[in-house]
N, C-alpha and C positions, 0 to 999 in steps of 0.2 A: 746887513741888508742883502736880499736876494738879487741876483743879476737882472731880473725883470724890472727892477725899480719899485716893486710893491713891497711894503714892509712885511717882515716875517710875522707869523701869527702870534708870536710871543714877544712880550716886552720885558726888558730887564731893568731892574732898579738897583741902585747901589746905595747901601747904607752902612753905617759904622756899627760893628759889633761891640760887645762889651770889652773886648780885648783891644779895640782900636783898629782891627783889620776890616777891610772892606768885604762885605758879603753880597754876593749876587743872588737875588731871589727872583724866580720866574713866576709870572701870573698868566694863566691861560685866558684869553679873551676872544675865543672862537664864537661868533654869533650863530643863533639857531636859524635854520632855514625857514623863511616865511611860509612856504607851502605846508611844512610840517605843523607850524603854529595854527594855521587855518583849519587843517584836518583835525587836529586835537580839539579845537573849539567846537567843530560840528559834531564830533563824537560825544562830547559832554552834553551838548544841547539835546541830541537824540536820546541819550540815556536818561536825561531829566524828564523828557516827554513820555518816555516809556513808563517810568516810575509813577508820574502823575496820572497817566491813563489807567494803570493798574489800581491805584488808590481810588480813583473816581468810580471805576467799575465795582470795586469792593464795597464802597459806600452805597452805591445804587442797589446792589444785590441785597445788602443787609436791610436797607429800607423796604425793599420789595417783600422780603420774608417777614419782617416785622408787621407790615401792613396786612398781609394775608393772615398771619397768625392772629392779630387783633380782630380783624373782620370776622374770622371764623368763631372766635370766642364770643364776640359781641352778639352774634346771631343766636347762639345756644346758651348764653349765660343765664337767662331767666329760667329755662327749664332745668338746667343743671343746678342752679341755686335752690329752687324749690324742692327738687328731688333730694338734695343734700339735707335741707332743713327737715323734710319728712323722715328721712332715714335717721337723722340725729335725734329727733323727738322719739322715734320708736326705740332706738337703742338706749337712750338716756331715761326712758320712762321707768320709774321704780315702782314695782307692784306693791300693794298694801301689805303691811306686816301681818294683818289678820284678814279673815273673811269679811268682805264688804261688797255692797252693791248700791248704786244710785241711778235711778231711771227717771226720765222726763217724758212728757207728752207734747208732741208737736201738733200743729193745726191739721195736718193730713193724717194723723194717727187714727186708725179705724178701731172703734171700741165695740164691745157688745152692748146690749141694752142697759145692763146694770154693772158690768165688770169693766174696769178701766184697763186699757192696753197701753203699752209704752214703746217709745221709739228705740229701735235697736240699730239704726243706721248711722247715728252721729257719735260713734265711739262712747257708748255708755260704760260706766264703771261696773264691772261684773267680775268679781274675783272670789272663787270658792263657792259659788252658787250657780244654779242653772235657771235660765229664764224660759218659761213655757206657758203659753196661753194666758198671758197677762200676769202670771204669778212668779214668785221666786221659790225655787225648791232648795231646801237646806241640804247640804252635803256633810256637814260636821256638827255634832251635838255641842251645845253650849248656850250661854246666855247672850241674847241679841237685843240690841236697841233697834226697834222697828218704828218707822215714821212715815207719814204721808201728809201732803198738803195739796189741796185743790182749790180752784177759784170757780165760783158758780153763780148762777142767778136764780131768783125766785126761791120758793120753799124747797129745802134740800136736806138730804141725809148722806152722811159720809162715814164709811166704816173701813177698818182693816180687818180682814177675815182670815181664818185659819182652817185648813182642812188636812185630814190624815186618814189613812186606810183604817186606823183603829177606831175612828169615830164615824158615826152615821150623820151625814149632813155637815154643814159648815159651822164653825164656832167664831163668834164675833170677839175680837180682841180689843178693839178700840172703836169708838163711835161718837159722832156729833150730829146734832140736828138743828135746823132752822125752821121754825113753825110758821112764821108769818112775816110779812114785809110791810113797812109803812108806806112805801111808794109802789107805783105800778111796776117798775122795773128796778129790782134791787140786786146789787152785786155784792157778794161776800166771799170771805176766805175761811177755810177750815184747816186747822193743823192738828194732827194726832201723833202721839209718840209715847212709847213705853218699852219696858224691858221684859223679855219673856225667855223662858227656858225652852228651846226648840231642839228637836231631834232630827237625825238624818231621814229624809223622805218627807218631812213636813213641808207644806206649801202655804205661803202667805200671799194675799192679793188684796186689791182695793175694790170695794163695791160702793156704788152710789145709787140714789133713788132713780136717777135717769141721766145717762151720759150725754143726752142732748142738751142739758142745762150747764154743761161744763164750758167755761170760758177758755178758749184755746188761742190766745193771742201771742203768748211768749212761752218758751220752754220752762222758764223759771217759775211760772205760775202754778204748774201742776207737776208734782214729783213724788217718788216712792222709793224707799230704800231700807236697808238694814245693815248692821255691822256687828261683829262679835266683840264683846267687851271682856 
């Protein structure tokens, strides 16, 4: 014991060793300062709050960017989608392996008195031929299947006609007629089709007795085309 009467910081215990001798072992029991314990606890709490604050700010920033990114995409998604679809259709459209054309007539198509004209605004099929003044101009010699279908009213005549610089006037390739009708207002259809040997520069077109009698309700009712066989 120290002379002050306060026990020394170390305590001594006596135990028997394996040899039977007494061994003195010292254990330190110096207590930690209470002020240091409180200071360490405050530092731990402060560090924890800093970490939590950084995490919360990070989550808020991520949510902010995700919201604005989604909002921007949702505004323009329709236009981008349709632009992509149109570009995909154009890039994936496979052209015909041979010369071919298929034309239709709409309700606003302007015709001549007896010569049918065709719609060129709604992506007509036109491959290897030229469209001019209602007719198809052949660019490559060969055998072609030529066809036409019209929907009409009253007495009517429907023809597929051919012209060439070598001939004077027009040559009728195909023709159908309706001479009379049982009712006051009769509606009928006429389809013509046949195979012909055509040369470069030949022009084929559709003539009728009067284009004013053509029924122009749907594109599928009136059409004209040809393809090489």
